N, C-alpha and C positions, 0 to 999 in steps of 0.2 A: 850389707853390700860387699861383694867380693872384689878384691883389688885386681884379680886377674881371672875372669870367668872362663877363659880359654886354656887354662893351665894344663888340663888333661885331655884337650881336644886335639887328637893327633893330626887331623887334617887341616888345622889352622896353623899356618907357618908365620904369620905376622899379624899384629893388631895395633890399631891406633885409636885412642880414645877421642871421640868427637864431642860428646856432651856427657856430663856426669850429674846425676840427680839421685835423690834418695829412693825414688820410685822406679825410674827408667833411665838407663844410660845407653848411649849409642856409640858404635865403633865402626871403623872401616877395617876389614880384615882381608887377608889373602887365604884362600881356601884351595887345597889341592883336590881336584876331581880327576881321577885316573892319573894321567901324566901332565895335566894342565893346571896352571895356577890362575884362579879367577878372583876378581874383587867382589866382596860382598859387604853389604851394609847390615849390621846386626844391632837389633834393639834388645837390651837385656832388662827383663822385668824382674825387679827385686822383691816385689810383693806378689806372692803366688797364692795367697790365701783364698781368693775368689776363683775357684776352679770353674764355676759356671760361666763367668764372664770371659775367662781366658779361652775356654773351649769354643764359645760362641764367636769370639773374635777370630780364632783360627779358622772356623768354618766359613766365616764371612770373607776372610782373606783368600781362601781357596776358591770361593765362588767368584770373587772379583778378578782372579787371574785370567779369566777368559777375555777380559777387556784390557788387553795388553797396552793399548794406546793411552789409557786413562789412569792406570794404577801401576805403581812399582811392583814388579813380580815378587810374590811371596814364595820362598823356596822350601823352607822347613822350619820346624820348631823343635827344640831340645830342652829337656829338663836336666839341669846341672845343679845338683845339691838343692839349695833353696832359691834358684833362679830359673827363669825360662828364657831361652835364647831364640829370638825370631830372626831368621836369615832372609834377606831380600837381595835382589840384584842391586848392584851399585850403579846409581845414575847421577850422583852428585852429592856433595856433603854440605851444601849451603842451603839454609832455609830462606824464605822470602824476607823474614825479619833481618837476617844476616846480610842478605843482598842489599836491602834498602839502607841499612846502616853503613855498609861499605861503599856503595856506589851512588846512593841517593835515590830519590823517588823515581818511580817508573814514568816513562813517557806515555802518552795516550795510546800509541801503538802497542807498547809492551803491556799496558793495562788491558787492552782489548784481547790480546793473546792470553793473558792470565785469566780473564773472565771466561773466554771460550773454553779453555782447558778445564777449569773448575766446574763449569756448568755441565760439561760432558760427563765428568766423573760423578757429579751429584745425580744426574739422570739415572745412572746405573744403580747408585746406592739407594736412592729413593724408590726406584722401581722394584726393589726387593723388600721394601717396607722398612728401611732403616733411615734414621737421621744421623748425620755425622756428629753433631752435638759438640764440636770443638774446633770450628773453623776460626783460624787466627793466623797471623803471619808465621808463627812458629810451626804451624801444621802444614805448611806448603813447602815442598821440596823443589828446589830449582834444578832442573836437568839441563842438558845441552840445548834442546829446542822445545822444552815442555815444562809446564808447572804441574806438579803432582800433589794431589790431596792425599795425605797419609795420616798416621796416628789414629787408627781405627779403634783404639782401646776405649774411647768414649762413645762410640757408635751404639745406639740403642734402637729398639723397634719403635715405630710411630704409634705408641699406645700410652694411655694414661696409666702410669704404674709407679711403683716405689722408685724405680730407677730414674724416671722422669722428674721426680720430686727433689732429687739430690743436687745440691749446688755447693760443691766443695772447692776451696782454694780460689784462685784468680778468676774473677768474673768480668774481665774487661770486654768480653765479646758475647755477652749473654743477653738474649732477647727478653723483654719485660715479662712476657707470658710464661717464661720458664719458672717464674716465681709462683705460678699457679699449677705447676706440674704438667705443663703442656709442651710437648716436643713434636714438632711437625716440620714440613717443608718450609713453612714461613719462618720458623725460628732459625733454620740454616740460612735462609735468605737474609735475615737481619744481620747475622754474624758476618756473612759475606759482604754486605754493604759496609759494615764497620771496617772490615779488612781492606776493601777497595779504597776507602778513605785513607787508610794508613799507607797503602801502596802508592797512592798518588801524591801524598803530602809528606810522608815520613813521620806523621804525628797521629796520635789516637784521636778519634772523632770527638771524644769528650775530655781529652787530655788526662785520661786515667793512667795511673802507674801500677805496675805489677804488685808492688808491696803495699798498695793502698788498702785501707779497711774495706773488707768485702761488702759491708752494708752501704758504704759510700759509693762503691762501684755500682751496686744494684740500684741505688737511689738515682744515680746519673742516668741509667738506662730507662728508668721509669719517667723521669721528669726533665732531663737536660735536653737542650737543642744542640745541633751541630756547631762546633767551634769554627770560626773563620771560614764560613762556607765559600767565600769568594776566592779562597786559595785553590779551589778545584776548578778545572775547565768547566765551562757553562753546562754542557750536556751531561758530563759526568756528575756535576753537582746535583742536577735534577734527578739523575738515576739513584744516587746515594740517598737523597732525601726520600725517594719512593721506597727504596729497600729498607730504610730504617724507620719507617712509620711505627709509632708506638702500638697501634692496633694491627694485629697480624692480618686481618682480612683486607686491609688497605695496601698491603705489600704486593709486589708482582710475584707470579709463580715462575717456574723455570722457563715455561714457554714464552711468557711475557719478556723475560730477560733475553732469550734468544732472538725474539723479534726486535728488541731494542738494539741489538747488535747490527740489525739490518737497517732500521730507519731512525733510531735515536729519538723515538716519540714516547712521551710519558703522558699519563692522564691529565685532563684539564685541572683537576683539583690540586695536582702537584705543581703545575705551571703557575697556578694562582696563589699557592700557599706563601704566606708571609712568614719568614723564619723568625722565630722568637729568639731571645737571648737569655734564656733561663739557664745559667750555669752556676748558680749559687749552691754551695754544699750545705748540708743540713747538720745541725748539732745533735739531732736525734734521728738519724736515718732509719733505724729499725722501727721505731715507734711511728714515724711518718708513713713508712711502707705498710705497716700493720693497719694504720688508720684508713689506708686506701684499699684495704681488704685483700692484700696479696697473701696467699695462704702460707708461703714459706716464712714470711715475716711474722704472721700471726702465730705460727707454730713456734718460732724462735722466741717470740715475746712470751708465749705461754711457758716455755722452758724457763725463762727468767723469773716469771711469777712463781713457778713451782719451786725453784731454788731459793727464792726469798721467803717461802712459806705461805704465799698468797694463793692457796689452793682453789678458792672460789673463782678468782679471775682466770687462773690457768684452766680450770674445768670449762668455763664459758668459751674460751678461745678454742680449746680442743673440740668441744661439742660443735662449734661453728665449722671447724675444719672437717670434722667427721660428716656433718650434714652435706658438705660439698665434696665428699668422697676422697679426702686427702688421707692416704693410708697411714702416714706418720701420726696424724691426729687421732685416727681410729685406734691405732695401737696404744697410744698413751691414755686415751679415754678408757680403753679396756683395762689398763693397769689401775686406773682410779677405781673402777667398779670392782676389780678383784681385791684391792686393798681395803675398800670401804672408806675412802677419804678423798674428797670431802662429801661424797655421796654415800648413800646406804649400800653396803656390800651386796653385790648381785653377780654370782658366778656365771649365770646364764647370759646376762648382758655382756660380761667381760669376754666370754667365749665368742659371742656373736660379733663383737667389734674386732677381736683378734682374727676371726675367720674372714671378715670382710677385707681386712688389711692384708692377710695372707694371700687371698685371691688376687691381689694386685702385686704379688711378688715380694712383699715385705718380710725380710728374714727375721727381724725382731719379733714380729707378730707370729710367725711360724714357730719360733722358739717358745714364746709365751703360751701358745696353744698347745705345744708339745708338753710343756710343764703341767698343764691342766690334765691332760690324759695320763701323764706319768704318775701324778699324785692323786688322781681321782677327784679333782676339784670341780664340782658342778656336773660331773659325769662319772661313769664307771672307769676304773683303771683299764687302760688299753696300751700296753707297752709297745705293740707293733705300730699303732698309729703314732705314738710318741716318737718312736725311732724314725719313722718316715718324715715327720715334721722337723725333727732335729737335723736329719740328713739334708733336707731342703735348705735349711738355714746354714748348716756347716759348709755346704758346697758354695754358698754365696759369701763366705768369709766371716761368718759370725763366730767369734772366739768362744764364748760359753757353749755354743752348740757343738763346736768341734771338740771341746772337752767332754761334753755329754756323749757324743758318738764314741769317743775313746773309752769312756766308762762303760757304755753298753757292750762294746766288744770285749773289754777286759773281764766283765762280770757275766757275760752271756745273757743279758736282759732282753727278752723279746726276740733275740737273734742268737745264732750259734756263737759260742765263744771263739774269739780270733785275736790272739795276742799280737800278731803282726800288724793287723789293722789298728789295734789299740795303740801300739807304739807310733804308728804313722800319724794318727789324729792327735794324740798327746804331743808328739813332736812338732806338728804344725802349729797347734795352739800355743805351745811353749815358745816357739820361735818368735811369735808376735806378742809375747808378754804375759801369757796366762800362767800365773804362779801355781795354780792348782794342778795344771798339766805337768809342770816341772816336778812337783812332788809325786804325781802319779807315775811318772817315768822312773823316778828313784825307787819307788815301791816295787815296780815290775822288775827292775834290775836286781833288787835285793832278793826278791822271791825266786829269781832264776839261779841264784848262787848256790 
């Protein structure tokens, strides 16, 4: 993380740090455009290893620029050493979380305005086939007369894929079905419901904390009921109950929410619902979630079994996940067939599972399939196919694949030799901790002397 990412940016005359984080920092800057000084909001991305996701986010932001009333205008992106700088128009520096902390919960009028603004933005985002996937108070920017949904770095297509299986970090606003790799309009609605509860009360709907154990957070989404429901105004309470139903098919869609803004009517089953008071935490949240057949929990439980040496139990859980087309389980099942433990070695089955996971965008599976073609395991050696698979994986931030791409360029394997590209990929992998790439860079430098 650079202490001053604008040091050599001659058009930036002033910068003020707004938020500092290991992955993303934000600044308010003054930028000279011709003879005019304008304010910009800049997000600095410190992890640039996932080229694919960064490019997709850039394309999405450019597309959303046409909806100027719903999204903060994206101006440009710059690569500065190992950072990407995203420039936006400056509309305000405070998030919804910061506003609520400073001035208290929103009034019903303010909450209505918030809901109208976010629904309008989600219509445009969902209309192009994306879910926001990170709706929370920290992802709402408070403008002068508008609430803006930002932080598109988590936005993903509405497809069952490797990306939809990932649950990294703070999960306080995660719909239960996300544990089964489902990302849809309904999962955004659930998160929006949790966010509305916070906006109206200043508290989390399940009283979760950011630093709380991730499995406890997910357990709450699966099993807990709303805390102190009577703290919300009656009609808003009914709406939030509707939006945060555990089953996604029971939640309203965006059209239903727009209609609620007109008549404040919810379905009869919501009006008749008796709110339970299940808020007890679990001593074994991961095991409890796995026993309820949540794929994410079963996969993580299988990881634990494997680390303990209980390969049979791990295999059974991976096999169950693969049967339900969970790409991370497919990949790990492939590894077991490749290694021949605890099952008889079968390269054909290994390649088959790798390929199924790769088709869902899993970079680990692409890397493993690439190894099979590189070494001729269960197939004939095909360095061109191996390179394409390593490239797919490397562009999605997979460190060993980035090292492999560097090696292919350095040695001219399956592709023309290119030392400039080799240095780039070795440098990228080394930046994020790949010792092999560090050594490869030293060898290249020694050879050039």
